[in-house]
C-alpha positions in Angstrom: 185.1 144.8 -13.5 182.9 141.7 -13.6 181.0 140.9 -10.4 180.4 137.2 -9.6 176.8 136.4 -9.2 175.9 134.9 -5.8 173.3 132.2 -5.1 172.2 131.0 -1.7 171.1 127.3 -1.4 168.8 127.3 1.6 169.2 124.4 4.0 168.6 123.6 7.6 170.9 123.6 10.7 170.9 119.7 10.8 172.3 119.8 7.2 174.4 122.9 7.1 176.3 121.7 4.1 173.2 120.6 2.3 171.7 117.1 1.8 174.1 114.8 -0.1 171.8 114.9 -3.1 172.0 118.7 -3.3 175.7 119.1 -2.9 176.6 118.5 -6.6 174.8 121.8 -7.3 177.6 123.7 -5.7 180.2 122.5 -8.1 177.9 122.7 -11.1 177.2 126.4 -10.3 180.9 127.1 -9.7 181.7 125.6 -13.1 179.2 128.1 -14.6 180.9 131.1 -12.9 178.3 131.5 -10.1 179.3 131.5 -6.4 177.0 129.3 -4.4 176.7 129.0 -0.6 174.8 126.6 1.6 172.9 128.9 4.0 170.7 127.8 6.9 167.3 129.3 6.4 166.7 130.4 10.0 170.1 131.9 10.6 169.3 135.4 11.7 172.7 136.7 10.8 172.3 136.1 7.1 171.7 139.0 4.8 169.5 137.4 2.2 169.6 140.6 0.0 173.2 139.9 -0.7 172.2 137.0 -2.9 171.1 137.4 -6.5 168.9 134.4 -6.0 168.0 132.1 -3.1 167.0 128.5 -4.0 165.2 126.5 -1.4 166.7 123.1 -1.1 167.5 121.1 2.1 165.1 122.9 4.5 163.7 119.7 5.8 163.1 120.9 9.3 160.4 123.4 8.4 157.2 121.4 9.1 157.0 122.0 12.9 157.5 125.7 12.3 155.6 126.1 9.0 154.3 129.6 9.7 157.7 130.8 10.6 159.1 129.2 7.4 156.5 130.9 5.2 157.2 134.3 6.9 160.9 133.8 6.3 160.2 133.1 2.6 158.3 136.3 2.3 161.4 138.3 3.5 163.8 136.9 0.9 164.0 139.4 -2.0 164.6 136.8 -4.8 163.5 133.3 -3.9 162.9 130.1 -6.0 160.4 128.7 -5.8 158.5 131.8 -4.7 157.1 132.6 -1.2 153.6 132.3 -2.7 154.3 128.8 -4.0 155.7 127.8 -0.6 152.7 129.2 1.3 150.3 127.2 -0.9 152.3 124.0 -1.1 153.4 123.5 2.5 149.7 122.8 3.5 148.4 119.6 2.0 144.9 121.1 1.6 146.3 122.0 -1.8 145.0 118.5 -2.7 141.5 119.9 -2.5 142.3 122.3 -5.4 143.7 119.4 -7.5 140.6 117.3 -6.8 138.3 120.2 -7.7 140.1 120.6 -11.0 139.6 117.0 -11.9 143.1 115.8 -11.1 142.9 112.2 -9.6 143.9 112.3 -5.9 143.4 110.0 -3.0 140.0 110.5 -1.3 140.7 112.3 2.0 138.9 113.0 5.3 140.0 116.3 6.8 139.9 116.9 10.5 140.1 120.5 11.9 141.6 121.0 15.4 139.2 123.9 16.0 136.3 121.5 16.1 137.8 119.8 19.3 136.7 116.4 18.2 136.4 113.7 20.8 137.9 110.2 20.4 134.4 108.9 19.6 133.9 111.6 16.9 137.3 110.7 15.4 136.4 107.0 15.5 133.2 107.6 13.5 135.1 109.4 10.7 137.7 106.6 10.2 137.2 104.1 7.4 135.4 100.9 8.3 137.2 98.8 5.7 140.7 98.7 4.2 144.0 99.9 5.7 144.2 103.7 6.1 146.8 106.4 6.7 146.7 109.1 9.4 149.0 112.1 9.0 149.2 115.9 9.7 148.2 118.3 7.0 151.6 120.0 7.4 154.4 117.5 7.3 157.5 116.4 5.4 159.3 113.1 4.8 156.5 110.9 6.2 157.0 112.3 9.7 154.1 111.7 12.1 152.5 109.4 9.6 151.1 106.0 10.3 149.3 103.1 8.6 146.5 101.4 10.4 144.0 98.4 10.0 140.3 99.1 10.8 139.6 95.4 11.5 142.0 95.4 14.4 140.7 97.0 17.5 144.2 97.7 18.7 145.3 99.2 15.4 142.2 101.4 15.3 142.7 102.5 18.8 146.3 103.5 18.0 145.0 105.4 14.9 142.5 107.3 17.1 145.2 108.2 19.6 147.4 109.3 16.8 144.8 111.6 15.3 143.8 113.0 18.7 147.4 113.8 19.7 147.9 115.7 16.4 144.6 117.6 16.8 145.3 118.4 20.5 148.6 119.9 19.4 146.8 122.2 17.0 147.6 120.3 13.9 145.0 119.6 11.2 144.8 115.9 10.2 144.1 114.0 7.0 142.9 110.4 6.8 143.3 108.5 3.5 142.8 105.0 2.4 146.1 103.2 2.0 146.7 102.5 -1.7 147.7 98.9 -1.9 149.5 99.3 -5.2 152.2 101.0 -3.3 153.3 97.7 -1.8 154.0 96.2 -5.2 154.5 99.1 -7.6 155.7 101.8 -5.2 155.3 105.5 -6.0 156.4 107.0 -9.2 158.1 110.4 -8.8 158.5 112.7 -11.8 161.1 115.5 -11.5 160.7 118.7 -13.5 163.1 121.6 -14.1 161.7 124.8 -15.6 158.6 122.8 -16.6 160.5 120.1 -18.4 160.5 116.5 -17.3 164.1 115.5 -16.5 163.8 112.0 -15.0 161.6 109.7 -12.9 162.2 107.3 -10.0 160.3 104.6 -8.3 160.1 104.9 -4.5 159.2 101.9 -2.4 156.6 101.8 0.3 157.5 103.7 3.5 154.6 102.8 5.7 154.3 99.4 7.3 152.5 100.2 10.5 151.6 102.8 13.2 153.4 106.0 13.5 156.8 105.8 15.3 159.6 108.2 16.0 161.5 109.0 12.8 165.2 108.9 13.0 166.5 112.1 11.4 164.5 114.6 9.4 162.7 112.1 7.2 162.2 108.4 6.6 164.8 106.9 4.4 163.6 105.9 0.9 164.6 103.1 -1.4 164.4 104.0 -5.0 165.4 103.3 -8.6 165.4 105.1 -11.9 162.4 104.3 -14.1 160.7 105.7 -17.2 157.3 107.4 -16.6 154.4 106.4 -18.8 152.5 108.9 -21.0 149.5 108.7 -18.6 151.7 109.5 -15.6 153.3 112.5 -17.4 149.9 113.8 -18.3 148.6 113.6 -14.7 151.7 115.3 -13.4 151.3 118.2 -15.9 147.7 118.6 -15.0 148.7 118.9 -11.3 151.3 121.5 -12.2 148.8 123.5 -14.2 146.5 123.7 -11.2 149.4 124.9 -9.0 150.2 127.6 -11.5 146.6 128.8 -11.5 146.4 128.7 -7.7 149.4 130.9 -7.1 148.8 133.1 -10.2 152.2 132.4 -11.7 152.6 131.4 -15.4 156.4 131.1 -15.3 157.5 127.5 -15.0 158.6 126.5 -11.5 162.3 126.2 -11.1 161.9 122.7 -9.8 158.9 120.4 -9.1 158.3 116.8 -8.2 155.0 115.0 -8.7 154.5 111.8 -6.8 152.0 109.3 -8.3 150.5 106.0 -7.3 148.3 103.6 -9.3 144.7 104.3 -8.1 141.5 102.6 -9.1 141.7 100.9 -12.6 145.4 101.8 -12.5 144.7 105.5 -13.0 147.8 107.6 -12.2 146.8 109.4 -8.9 148.6 112.3 -7.3 149.7 111.5 -3.8 151.9 114.6 -3.4 152.9 117.7 -5.4 156.3 118.8 -4.1 157.2 122.5 -5.0 158.9 123.5 -1.7 162.0 121.5 -1.0 161.6 118.2 -2.8 164.4 115.7 -3.0 165.3 115.6 -6.7 167.3 112.4 -6.4 169.9 113.8 -8.8 172.1 110.7 -8.7 169.2 108.7 -10.4 169.0 111.1 -13.3 171.3 109.0 -15.6 171.9 110.7 -18.9 169.3 113.4 -18.1 171.9 115.5 -16.3 169.3 117.1 -14.1 172.1 118.7 -12.0 173.4 120.5 -15.0 170.0 121.5 -16.2 169.1 122.9 -12.8 172.3 124.7 -12.6 171.7 126.2 -16.1 168.2 127.3 -15.0 169.5 129.0 -11.9 172.2 130.8 -13.9 169.5 132.0 -16.3 167.5 133.4 -13.5 170.3 135.3 -11.9 171.1 136.9 -15.3 
């Protein structure tokens, strides 16, 4: 008697049926003889051991409870991507490892809540020239992120208040210069499945001013399919190599997304390395059939 393999696609309570971009995976897996369920990650009634593999997908509510999310990941017997990857990737200090390895990243000022910085101390650490971005080290979908202007006293005051509020709530903060190429060229996002580049998209600028309440789990993006350049692919692969070394895993990640911007001299610069629950924007894959390739990769992992 043949037993159907079971896969759990982890999601959040706000999206119990998965994000629209992830739903095609259900049919793709069914067509390959695998039973797939959308399962809310923090549902305590779920027996995660009943699944041959759990794939993290639409868990977009994790950032306010990052520690709880990481602990949950460590309880799941078979998880993709692994709990070690999730623990490393859900804290943006991973950018320090990329920088140390020579991967181009945006210069960052890091503020630690344990230092109990005053508003004056925060002020002295902010850039004196050029727009800059303030955001928490643990965040998703541009939540709690704002863009500010140092030459405007009002804007700088708002930036200081933003950083102070995050620090007072126990959240580490990062301050980065705003990369102006985003306004014209956007971000280039490269999507990988089992280490193979499947497709790329351009994402338009999200930040136009100070932080404001986000409607929903993340800010809505506008995007289009594009073809990545050789230099962008090389930068993305270097970033992935650093991640493999950091977590001690040589097996390709089931899925990965590397977000790049044009830095100084148009050098492809990593703005984010998404290994936890990245939107893969499957509908922009075109002939790449990323949905099918991801389904095939999942089937291969469940055996």
